[in-house]
N, C-alpha and C positions, 0 to 999 in steps of 0.2 A: 660726477654723480651728485645730485642735490642732497643737502643735509638740512634737516629741520631743527631749528632752535626754539627753545621755550623761554619766553621773556616774562618775568614776574615783577610785581611791585610797580605797576604802571599807575599813574594818577588817573582819575576818572576822565579828565579832559584830553588825555593822550589819544590820538587817532592812528589808524592804520597807515595813513599817508605820512604822518610824522615819523613813525617807526621805519617805514620803507625808505624815506629820505635819509634818515640817520644811518641805517645799515648799508645803504648804497654807497656810502663813503669808503667802504672796505671791499666791496665786490658786488656782483650782480645778484639782486634779490629776485628769486623766482616767484615767490608769493609772500604775502604778509596779511595777517588777520588779528585784530584785537577782538577778543571774545566778549560778546554782550549778552546780558540776561534776556531771554526770549520775551518775558512778560513786560518788564519795565524798559527795556532797551538800554539800560545803563551798563557801562563797562564793568566787567568782572575783574578788571585790573591785571589781566594777563593776556598773552597772545603768542602767536607762532610766526616765525620768520623762516622761510626756506631759502637758503643760499645756494648758489649754483655749483659750489665745489667745497670739498673738505677744507682746503686752504683758506677760502673766504670765511667759512664758518668758524674755523679756529681763530682767525684774526678778529672776527666780530666778537667772539666770546672774550678774548683777551682785552679788546679795546672797550667794550660796552658793559662788561660785568663790573658793577660798582659805579657806572656812569650816572650822573645826576640829571634827571629830566623832570621838569615841573616840580622840583622840590622832593622828588622821590629817587631813591638809589636803586637802579635796575639790577636785577639778577638774571644772568643769561647762562643757559646750559643747553646741552644737546637734549632734544625731546626724546623721550623713551617710549 
């Protein structure tokens, strides 16, 4: 059963493809989206990653919470 993760503190240059590639190291990524402002198109510096299993989601949280990407420390938790 897929589990959605909330990823915060992304830099403005971080793309959905980068996040998908990063999280794919621990399991199958069902979907990945970095949220952008509708008017400006600029990143809101957070996104969602949906992992294919609870095990993959837990491993992603453990591995990437606190991970540095583009000079920013990622915060990863289960989406509510």
